[in-house]
N, C-alpha and C positions, 0 to 999 in steps of 0.2 A: 871421556875416552871412547872413541868410536872404533868399530871393527866391522868387517863384512860378516854377514850371516849366510849360512849355507843356501838359504832361499834366494840370495842375491845373485848366485852364480848359475851358469849353464853347465850342467854336469854331463850332458849327453856324450857318450863315447869316451869319456875321460876316465883315467885311473884315479880313483879317489881313496886316499889313505885316511881312515878315521881313527883317531886316538880316543878310545873310550875308557871309562873307569869300570872295569868288570872284576874288580877286586872283591869278590863275593865270599861270604863265610862258608867254610866247608868243615864238616865234622870229621872225627877221627877215622870214619869208614869211607871218607871221600864223597859224601853226599852233600849237596848244596842245602843249606838251612834257610837261606833267604835269597831269592832271585831278583830282588827289587832293582839292583843296579843293571842287570841284564835287560830288564823290561824298560828301564829309563833310557837305555841306549837305542832302543828299537825305532823310535820316530825318525831319527837321523839316518839310520841304516835303511829303512824303508823308503825314505825320500830319495836317497841316492839310487836305489834299485829302480824306483819308478821313473827316475830321470834317465834310465838306461846307461848308468855308469858301470864301470868295472870296480867292484867294491872289495876293499880289504880293511880289516879291523884289527887293532892290537890293543893290548892293555898290560898292566902289571898284575900279578897275583902273588900276594905275600912278599917276602923279602929274600929272594934266591941270591946265591953268590953269582956274580958275573962270570960268564965263561962256562957255566955248567947248568944242568937242569935236573933237579930232583923231581920225581914224579908228582909229589904233592904240590909243586908250584906250576904244574903244567895247566894250560888252558883247555885241556881235553874235556874236563868236566863242564866247562863253559860251552864248548862246541856242541855237546849233546843237548844241553838245555836250550841253546840258541836255535838249533835246528828245529826243536819241538815248538818253540814259540813263534818262529817265523814261517814254519812249514816250507823251508827252503833248504837246499843242500848247503852245508857248512863244512868247509875243508880246513883242516888244521895244517898249517905250513910250519915245519920245524925250524930249519936253518934258513930263514927267509931273507936275511941280509946278504948272504953269499951264494945261495943256491938259486938257480933259475926256476921260475914257476909261471905258468900261463893262467891269466885271469879269464873268466868267462862271465858274460852278462847273466843276470838273474840268479847268480850264485854268490855266496859269501865266502871269502877267504880270510880265515882267522889266523893271524900271524902270532906265533908262539910268544909267550911271556917276554915283553920287551926288556925287562930288567935282567934277563939272562945274557943280553948282548954286552960284550966288553965295551965300556965307554958310555953306556946309557946314562948313568948317574951324573957323570961329570961333563956331559954334553960334548963328547969327543967330536971334533970337526970332521975327521975322516968317516966316522960312523954316520954322522948327519948327512954327509954328501952321498953316501951309498943309499941311504933311505930316500933322499930327495930324488934320486934317479928312478925310484920305483913308481913315482906318482906324478900326476899333473896337478892335483888339488889336495891340499892337506886340510883336514877338518879336526879341530880340537873340540871334543865333547866330554872332556874329563875334568870337570870343575874340581873334583876331589883332589887332583894333583896339580892344580893351577898355581900353587905356591912353590912348586919345585921347578928349577931351571934344568931340566933333563933333556936328552936328545929328542925324545918323542913329544915332549910338552913345550919346549922352547926353541931349540935349534932348528928343528924341522919346519916350524912355522915361518922362520926367517928365510930358510934356504929354498923351500918349495916354490914352484912357479906361481901358484895361487894359494892363499891361506884364508880360512874363515872359521867362525864359531859354529858348532852344531846347535841344534835346538835346545838341548839341555843346558849347555854352557850359556847360551844367550838368555834363557829363562832364569838361570841362577843370577847372572849379573844384573838383569833387569829387576829381579826381586830384591836384591841387596841395595840397588840404587834407590828403589822406592822407599825402603825403610831407613836408609842411613844418610842419604844426601838431602832429603827434604821431608823429614818425619813430621807427622802431626803431633801436637801436644794435647794431653799429657803423654810423654814418652816413658815407658816403663821397661827396664831390662831386668831379667832374672838370671843370675849367674850362680850355679851350684857346682857340685863336684867336690873332690877331696882336697885339692891343693891350690892355694893362692899362686904359688910359684909358676904353675902352668898357665895361669890366666892373668898375671900381674899387669901386663901391658894392655890387655883387654879392659880390665877394671879402670885403669888410668884413663884410657880413651873414652870409655862409656861415661865416666863422671863428667866429662866435658860436654856430653851430648844429651844425656837423659835428664828427666825430672826426678825419677825415682830409680834407685838401684837396689833391687832385692837380692840378698845373698843368703845362700843355704848350704847345707852339707858341711864338709870339712872347712870350706872357705869361711863360713859363718863362725865356726869354732874359733878360728884365729882372730876374727874381729871381736868375739866375745871375750877372749882372754886379753886382748889389747885394751878392752874397756874395764878390765879388772875382775871379771867373773870367774868363779871356779868352774872348770869344765871336766873335772875328773880325769878319766883315761881316754877321753875323746881324741880323735885324730886332730892334730894341730901342728903348725909349722912354727916352732918357737923362734927360729932365726928370722922370721918375717913379721914378728910382733910389731917392731918399729915401723915397718912398711905399712902395716894395717893402721897404726896410729896416724901416720902421715896422710893416708887416704881419708881417714875420718876427719882430719883437719881440713883437707881440701873440700870435703863435703860441707863442713861447717862454714867455709868461707866462700860460698857461692856456687859450689859444684852441685851435682845432683845429690839428692838426699839418700844416704845409705840406710837401708831398712834391714835391721837384724832381728832375729827372733826374740820375742818376749817370753815365750815358753817353749818347751821342747819335750820330746819323748826320750826317756833314758832307760837303760837296761845294764845289767852286769854281763849279759851274754847275748850277743846279737844273732840269735837264731829264732826261727818260728817256734812259738809255744813257750818261749822263755818269759820270765816275769819282767814286766816293764811298767812304767808309770809316767803320767803327765807331770811335768815339774816346771816351776818358774825358773828363769835363768839365774836367780840368786838362791836356788835350793837344789843344787846338784852335788851329790856326794863324790868323794874321791875315788870310790870303787865303781862308779857308773860311767857310762859313755853315752853321748848324744847320738841318736840314730834316726831322728826325724824332727820336723818342726811340730809344735804343739797345736791344739785346737784353736786357741785365741790368735796365735800367729797366722794360722791358715786363713781364718776369717779376715784378719787385717790385710794380708797379702791379696786375698781374693777381691776385696773391696778396691784396692789400688788397680788391680788388673781390669776389673769391670769398668772402671772409669777411664781407662787408657784408650788413646786413639792409635798408638803405635806400640807394639810389644815385641821384644826380642827375648828368646829363652834359650839358654845354653847350660845344661847340667841339672841333674836332679837335686832335690833339697833333703834327701834322706836315702836310706838303704831300700829303695823302692823294689828291688829284686826280691826282697823278703816281705811277704804279704803283711805281716804284723807291723811293718815299719814303712808302709807305702802310702799311708793316708795323706800326708802332706803333699807329696809329689802328685798324687791323684787329684787332689783338690785344685792345685795350681794348673795341672794339665787341662782340666775341664774348664777352669776359669779363662785360660788363654783361648781355648777352642771356641767358647761360646761368647767371648767378648765381641762387642760391635766394632772394636778397633782392628787395624791391620796387624796380623800376627805372623811372626817368622820364627822358626826353630832350626837349630843345627847342632850337629854332634851326635855320635852314635848312641850314647846313653839316653840323650834327650828324645831322639826319634823312637828308640826302643820303649821308653816310658809312655810316649804318646800312643804308640801302637798297643801297648799292654792295656791301656785304659780306654781304648776304642775311640780316640778322638782325632786320629791322623787326617781323616777326610774333612775335618772342620778347621784345619789350620790353613791359612792363606798361602804361606810359602814355606816349604820344607827343603832345606839345603842338604844336598848329598855329600857335601864336603865338610870334614871336621876341621883340619888344620887350615884349609883355604878359607873357610867361613870365618874362623877366628881372626886370621891375619887381615882379611878384608875389613872386618869391624875395627881392627886396630889402626886402620889407615895405611897399612903396608901395601905397596904395589905388588901385585901377583905377576911373577915372570911370564906365565903362559898368556895372560891377558895383555901384558905389555908388548909381547912379541907379536900378537895379532894386531894390536893397535899400530905399532911401528911399521908393520908390513903394509897396512892400508895407507899410511901417510907417505910411504915411498912409492906406492903403485900409482 
């Protein structure tokens, strides 16, 4: 799948519409707690400014109701931080679809939360047409929303005079292509988190690709119960026990090997300072719950990761937010970071874990997209990427 990169186009004097992903976390007092996504959008914005383009940027923030704007969903907080980071004037344009506004060179026009526009989510044709009239060049730099066919992520790419991928979007797709279309073996995937149901298609897809599939967290609990082990009051999806059995059978019949814990950390009360113990998977009491992988399992998984040439990691293997139960996730994070293989991670909790344990800078590829990252790995076409590709084929 090919598409134009922003560096392929002459932007001088053109009106450039950048769809970024500025959906940053904000605390209850309206303060940004992590500006990573704003910083990630800057290379594309700076490139357009340096090309003497007229620059406008939009994004969603949270989940506002279309047709109205609650202050907590306003990009005003982004405007202030972007101005500080760029040392440029950043102007927030409220009703940018219908109100006239004049663009100026060497300044950034931040278009208010695009999901406040009626018709954004369902890719309304009349809305797309109005947006297309605002620009000469459309740039999609929002990989995090690439799995959504919305007006600013899909329709505008097709309707605009010229369309291309921004630097972040291109880097994301190139990174994913490297790890998934031609991975080096041994190929190890780590999938954690609480529920199989949210990652079922991912697990099915990975089993066809990887040599080893390491499972942890609540997902591992479901596999353990499927194999007949007592898991006490641990998180489990009883309605997916049969699905887990089927996946184990696929693994046994030539798919990637599913690696489940051989020992775990259990407790009656999952809080710091509570009494916990290391337990074999056949020695868990009914009043206990699994909160982390055990020491033997950590070593076993670390060895697999150390030998791997390609590694994908999505989801923690325990309650890493609680220090007492973070050892397993910490060990795996460090193993991934310092492996000689090519490493890729994605998903908010996974990135948070890598950040907590100080290894982000040692990961080869960090995806900014949660849902988009998972859907790509499942082999699902991403609408935003498809629209860029189709646009190039028609041009």
